[in-house]
Backbone as a printed PyTorch tensor [residue, N CA C, xyz], in Angstrom:
tensor([[[149.5880,  69.6040, 146.7330],
         [148.2300,  69.9960, 146.2330],
         [148.1500,  71.8010, 146.3320]],

        [[147.5690,  71.6920, 144.6390],
         [147.0850,  73.1410, 144.7210],
         [145.7110,  73.6720, 145.3590]],

        [[145.4290,  74.9760, 145.1460],
         [144.0930,  75.7180, 145.5520],
         [143.2970,  74.5170, 144.8410]],

        [[143.4470,  75.1250, 143.3830],
         [142.1550,  74.3140, 142.9200],
         [142.1800,  72.7270, 142.7010]],

        [[142.9910,  72.1150, 143.1430],
         [142.6380,  70.7040, 143.3220],
         [142.1400,  70.4810, 144.8080]],

        [[142.4030,  71.3560, 145.7500],
         [141.8150,  71.1570, 146.8460],
         [140.0910,  71.1910, 147.0340]],

        [[139.7860,  72.5180, 146.1600],
         [138.2460,  73.0990, 145.7930],
         [137.8780,  71.5570, 145.1520]],

        [[138.5670,  70.7460, 144.1920],
         [137.9630,  70.0020, 143.3080],
         [137.5310,  68.9720, 144.1260]],

        [[138.5820,  68.3000, 144.9660],
         [138.3640,  67.7370, 146.2690],
         [137.1740,  67.6740, 147.1050]],

        [[136.7230,  69.1610, 147.2420],
         [135.9490,  69.1330, 148.4710],
         [134.7170,  68.8280, 147.7500]],

        [[134.2500,  69.4460, 146.6120],
         [133.3080,  69.6090, 145.4200],
         [133.2610,  67.9550, 145.4510]],

        [[133.9400,  67.2580, 144.9640],
         [133.7220,  65.8150, 144.7280],
         [133.0310,  65.2240, 145.7830]],

        [[133.8910,  65.4620, 147.1410],
         [133.4960,  64.8490, 148.7080],
         [131.8610,  65.2310, 148.9340]],

        [[131.5460,  66.3720, 148.1250],
         [129.9650,  66.5040, 148.5940],
         [129.1760,  66.0230, 147.4490]],

        [[129.9380,  65.3010, 146.5770],
         [129.1820,  64.7440, 145.2530],
         [128.2520,  65.6150, 144.5080]],

        [[128.7240,  66.4520, 144.1690],
         [128.0020,  67.6810, 143.1760],
         [128.5000,  67.2190, 141.5970]],

        [[127.3160,  67.3560, 140.8740],
         [127.5410,  67.1300, 139.5770],
         [129.0030,  67.5930, 138.7860]],

        [[129.1900,  66.9500, 137.6830],
         [130.0260,  66.9730, 137.0950],
         [130.3930,  68.4180, 136.6270]],

        [[129.0950,  68.9740, 136.1070],
         [128.6000,  70.4130, 135.3320],
         [128.7410,  71.4820, 136.6020]],

        [[128.3930,  70.9540, 137.6830],
         [128.4320,  72.2010, 138.7980],
         [130.1190,  72.6140, 139.1520]],

        [[130.9370,  71.0860, 139.6220],
         [132.2390,  70.9860, 139.5740],
         [133.1570,  72.1350, 138.2330]],

        [[132.5800,  71.9720, 137.2850],
         [133.3780,  72.5420, 136.3450],
         [133.1220,  74.1260, 136.1320]],

        [[131.4410,  74.5640, 136.6380],
         [131.1480,  75.8710, 137.1280],
         [131.5710,  76.4140, 138.3070]],

        [[132.0930,  75.4220, 139.1390],
         [132.6570,  76.3640, 140.6010],
         [134.5460,  76.9850, 140.3430]],

        [[134.7990,  75.6270, 139.3040],
         [136.1400,  75.9920, 139.4610],
         [136.4560,  77.1630, 138.4590]],

        [[135.2680,  76.8290, 137.2470],
         [135.7340,  78.5330, 136.3770],
         [135.3760,  79.5150, 137.1030]],

        [[134.7430,  79.2020, 138.2940],
         [134.2890,  80.9650, 138.6610],
         [135.6960,  81.0770, 139.5600]],

        [[136.0160,  79.9280, 140.0920],
         [137.1690,  80.4830, 141.4770],
         [138.6400,  80.6380, 140.5810]],

        [[138.9320,  80.1240, 139.2630],
         [139.6940,  80.8320, 138.4060],
         [139.7840,  82.1100, 138.2130]],

        [[138.2460,  82.4350, 137.7280],
         [138.3080,  84.2710, 137.1210],
         [138.3980,  85.0490, 138.3890]],

        [[137.9240,  84.4480, 139.6180],
         [138.0660,  85.2240, 141.0090],
         [139.7100,  85.5280, 140.8850]],

        [[140.3890,  84.3240, 140.9950],
         [142.0000,  84.4530, 141.0940],
         [142.6410,  85.3870, 140.3560]],

        [[142.2810,  85.4400, 139.0440],
         [142.7280,  86.1080, 137.6260],
         [142.3330,  87.7470, 138.0320]],

        [[141.0500,  87.7140, 138.3120],
         [140.5140,  89.3470, 138.5980],
         [141.5560,  89.9220, 139.6710]],

        [[141.6260,  89.3200, 141.0050],
         [142.2470,  90.1820, 141.6770],
         [143.4420,  89.8280, 141.7470]],

        [[144.3300,  88.9200, 140.7470],
         [145.9380,  89.3290, 140.5680],
         [146.0600,  90.3270, 139.8190]],

        [[145.0430,  90.3940, 138.9070],
         [145.4780,  91.9850, 137.9260],
         [145.3820,  93.1310, 138.6370]],

        [[144.1040,  93.0240, 139.5190],
         [143.7330,  93.9940, 140.2670],
         [145.1220,  94.6420, 141.2400]],

        [[145.5290,  93.8870, 141.8050],
         [146.8740,  94.0850, 142.8310],
         [148.0360,  94.4000, 141.7930]],

        [[148.0990,  93.8650, 140.8240],
         [149.3960,  93.8480, 139.9760],
         [148.8720,  95.6130, 139.4020]],

        [[147.8120,  95.9410, 139.0690],
         [147.9680,  97.5130, 138.4030],
         [147.4910,  98.5860, 139.2240]],

        [[147.2610,  98.4400, 140.6770],
         [147.2860,  98.9410, 141.8910],
         [148.5970,  99.3010, 142.7190]]])
């Protein structure tokens, strides 16, 4: 199970709305990509 899948599972367990799930997953992806780029360039 990937990290994003585990986040999705937790969000669904808390019964958040679909739109909230999409937003949270999008923010998590952006955070991961930002940090990967930051560490790769530095």
